[in-house]
N, C-alpha and C positions, 0 to 999 in steps of 0.2 A: 825080531828075536831069532836067534840062531837055534837050529835043531841040534840035538846031541851029536849028530854025525859031522857037523861042521867044526873045524878047528880054528883056533885063533890065528890071526896073521902074525908075522914076525914082529911087526911094529907093535901090535897089541901085547904080545908076550913081553917085549922089551919094556913097555910102559908099566906092566904089572910088576915085573922084577924090580924096576927102578923105584916104584912107589913103596916097596917093602924092603928096600936095601938098607943095610945097617948104617951106611954113611948118611942117608937121608934121615933116618930116625935120629941119629946122633946130631945132625944139623938142627932138626926140629927141637930136640931136647935143649941144645945150646940156646936157641932162640927163646924158648920158654924160660930158661934160667936167666937170660939177660933181662927179659921183661919183668921177672919177679924181683930182681935186684936193682932195677932202674929206679933211681930216686929223683930224677929231674922233675917229674910231675909233682911229687910231694914238696919239693923245694918251691916250686911256683905257687902252690897252694899256701905254703907258709908265708911267703912274701905277700900274697893277697890278704891273708888274715892280719898280718902286721900293718899293712896299709889301711885296712878297715878300722883297726883299733886306733891308729893315729888319727884318722878322720873323726872317729867318735870323740876322742880326747880333745881335738881342736873345736869341734862343735860344742862340747860341754864347757870348755874354757870360754869361748866367745859368748855362750848363753849366760854363764855366771858373771862375766865382766861386761855384759851388754849395756847395763845401765851406766856403769862407769865410763865406758867408751863413748856412749851417747853424750854424756855430760862433758867429757873432754873435747869432743869434736864441736859441740855447741859453743863451748868456751872459746876455742880457737877461732871458730867462725865469727863469733861476736867481736873478738879482738881484731880480726882482719877487717871486718866491716867498719869498726871504729877507726882503724888506721887509714883505711882508704877514704872514709868519709871526712877526715880532718883536713 
């Protein structure tokens, strides 16, 4: 730690001035503004939710039609077995 009698180097003074400069503060405010108004993450989440809902709808439809599909494939399989066995 420096004593009170020691002064800052020119480089340290420049760093302090730059860290509090209006252009740097303006740049940081612009970056925060861009982050607030960025909607790309929200769009990705929306697409993810849509994909999830489509998957749930497909699963529900296949579950509801499961018995019918099983009967259909069994019938087709029996017909093929009969055709090949003849």
